[in-house]
C-alpha positions as CSV (number, residue, x, y, z in Angstrom):
1,M,-14.0,13.1,-10.5
2,T,-11.3,15.2,-8.9
3,Q,-7.8,14.0,-7.9
4,N,-8.9,14.1,-4.2
5,D,-12.0,12.0,-5.0
6,M,-9.7,9.4,-6.7
7,S,-7.4,9.4,-3.7
8,Q,-10.3,8.7,-1.4
9,V,-11.5,5.8,-3.6
10,D,-8.0,4.3,-3.6
11,D,-7.8,4.6,0.2
12,A,-11.2,2.9,0.6
13,M,-10.2,0.1,-1.7
14,E,-6.9,-0.4,0.1
15,Q,-8.7,-0.5,3.5
16,D,-11.2,-3.1,2.1
17,L,-8.3,-5.2,0.7
18,K,-6.5,-5.1,4.1
19,A,-9.7,-6.1,5.9
20,R,-10.2,-9.2,3.6
21,I,-6.6,-10.5,4.0
22,T,-6.7,-12.8,7.0
23,E,-4.4,-15.2,8.7
24,H,-4.0,-18.6,7.0
25,L,-5.3,-17.6,3.5
26,Q,-3.4,-19.2,0.7
27,I,-1.4,-16.9,-1.6
28,K,-1.3,-17.7,-5.3
29,D,0.7,-16.1,-8.1
30,V,-0.6,-15.0,-11.4
31,N,-0.3,-18.6,-12.7
32,G,-2.3,-20.0,-9.9
33,E,0.8,-21.5,-8.2
34,H,0.9,-21.7,-4.4
35,V,3.3,-19.0,-3.2
36,G,2.7,-19.2,0.6
37,T,0.3,-18.7,3.4
38,V,-0.6,-15.4,5.1
39,D,0.9,-15.1,8.6
40,H,-0.4,-11.6,9.1
41,L,-0.4,-8.1,7.6
42,D,2.6,-5.9,8.5
43,G,1.8,-2.4,7.4
44,D,1.5,-2.4,3.6
45,R,3.0,-5.9,3.3
46,I,1.8,-9.5,3.8
47,K,4.0,-11.5,6.0
48,L,4.2,-15.2,4.9
49,T,4.4,-18.1,7.3
50,K,7.8,-19.7,7.7
51,S,6.4,-23.2,7.1
52,D,6.0,-22.4,3.3
53,S,9.5,-21.0,3.0
54,S,12.3,-23.0,1.4
55,D,14.8,-21.2,3.7
56,G,12.8,-21.3,6.9
57,Q,12.5,-17.5,7.0
58,H,9.5,-15.1,6.9
59,H,9.1,-13.4,3.5
60,Y,6.9,-10.4,2.5
61,I,4.7,-9.5,-0.4
62,D,3.7,-5.9,-1.1
63,L,0.0,-5.1,-1.1
64,S,0.6,-3.4,-4.5
65,D,1.2,-6.9,-5.9
66,V,-2.2,-8.2,-4.9
67,R,-4.8,-8.5,-7.7
68,S,-7.7,-9.8,-5.7
69,V,-8.8,-11.6,-2.5
70,D,-11.6,-14.1,-1.9
71,D,-12.5,-16.5,1.0
72,V,-9.8,-19.0,-0.2
73,A,-6.8,-17.1,-1.3
74,V,-4.9,-13.9,-2.1
75,Y,-4.3,-13.7,-5.8
76,L,-1.2,-11.8,-7.1
77,E,-0.3,-9.9,-10.3
78,K,3.2,-11.4,-10.4
79,S,4.6,-14.9,-10.9
80,R,6.4,-16.6,-8.0
81,D,9.8,-16.0,-9.8
82,D,9.2,-12.3,-10.0
83,L,8.5,-12.0,-6.2
84,N,12.1,-12.6,-5.0
85,L,11.1,-14.8,-2.1
86,G,14.5,-16.3,-1.5
């Protein structure tokens, strides 16, 4: 497989991931701890709802931190402490 083929596969996987991340999904860290709730996608980041924030502000998680997505939640590769959510 060429480098170009790999890039196309990566792009397709990212598009699939974006399509599966929908409003109101839970977000769980690598330990299964609740991190927040999806407000919406903002480019290559997930915007979290304010209601889950300790400081009443929106926070963001990079798509590169996402391990997987199912019908219930977005699962991250990092712990809550490593996300710097304020």
